C-alpha positions in Angstrom: 28.5 -80.1 -41.9 29.5 -77.3 -39.6 27.1 -75.1 -38.3 28.1 -71.2 -38.5 28.3 -69.6 -34.9 25.9 -66.5 -36.1 23.1 -66.3 -38.7 23.6 -64.3 -41.0 19.8 -63.2 -40.6 21.1 -61.6 -36.8 21.0 -58.0 -36.6 24.4 -58.4 -34.7 25.6 -60.1 -38.0 28.2 -57.8 -40.0 29.0 -58.2 -43.7 32.6 -58.2 -44.6 33.8 -57.9 -48.2 36.3 -60.3 -49.9 38.1 -58.1 -50.5 38.6 -56.6 -47.1 40.1 -60.2 -45.7 43.0 -61.7 -45.6 43.5 -65.6 -46.3 46.8 -65.8 -44.1 45.2 -64.2 -40.8 42.7 -66.5 -40.8 44.5 -69.8 -41.1 46.7 -68.1 -38.5 43.7 -67.4 -36.1 43.0 -71.5 -36.3 47.1 -72.0 -35.7 48.4 -72.0 -39.3 52.2 -71.4 -39.4 53.7 -70.5 -42.7 56.5 -72.7 -43.7 60.2 -71.5 -44.2 62.0 -71.7 -47.0 64.5 -74.4 -45.9 61.0 -76.6 -44.5 59.8 -76.4 -48.2 63.0 -77.9 -49.7 63.6 -80.4 -47.0 60.1 -82.1 -47.3 60.1 -81.8 -51.3 64.4 -83.5 -51.8 62.9 -86.7 -52.6 65.9 -87.4 -55.3 69.0 -86.8 -53.3 71.9 -84.5 -54.5 68.8 -83.2 -57.1 67.1 -79.5 -56.5 63.6 -80.1 -56.6 63.4 -77.6 -59.6 65.3 -80.0 -61.6 63.2 -82.8 -60.6 60.2 -83.7 -62.9 56.7 -83.4 -61.5 56.4 -86.8 -61.3 59.2 -87.1 -58.9 58.5 -84.4 -56.9 55.1 -85.7 -56.1 55.2 -89.0 -55.9 51.5 -89.4 -54.5 50.6 -88.2 -58.3 52.8 -90.3 -59.7 50.6 -93.7 -58.1 47.4 -91.9 -59.0 48.6 -91.6 -62.7 49.9 -94.9 -62.4 46.2 -96.5 -61.2 44.0 -94.2 -63.5 46.6 -95.5 -66.5 45.8 -99.3 -65.6 41.9 -99.0 -65.9 
């Protein structure tokens, strides 16, 4: 478990309400970069000649298909 860098009991602690935060900015501070549409399509294009929108969820996500198969066999 990661310990917080500053205690909420510390007098210098400043509370920031959730509505005043940006998840995207927080992730970017730690090096996250959003993917482009082309990158997403390339990653999801498992079936040749078929757009990701045209495939079933099982075809789009092979790992999920494997989990479903294991669950069905138990």
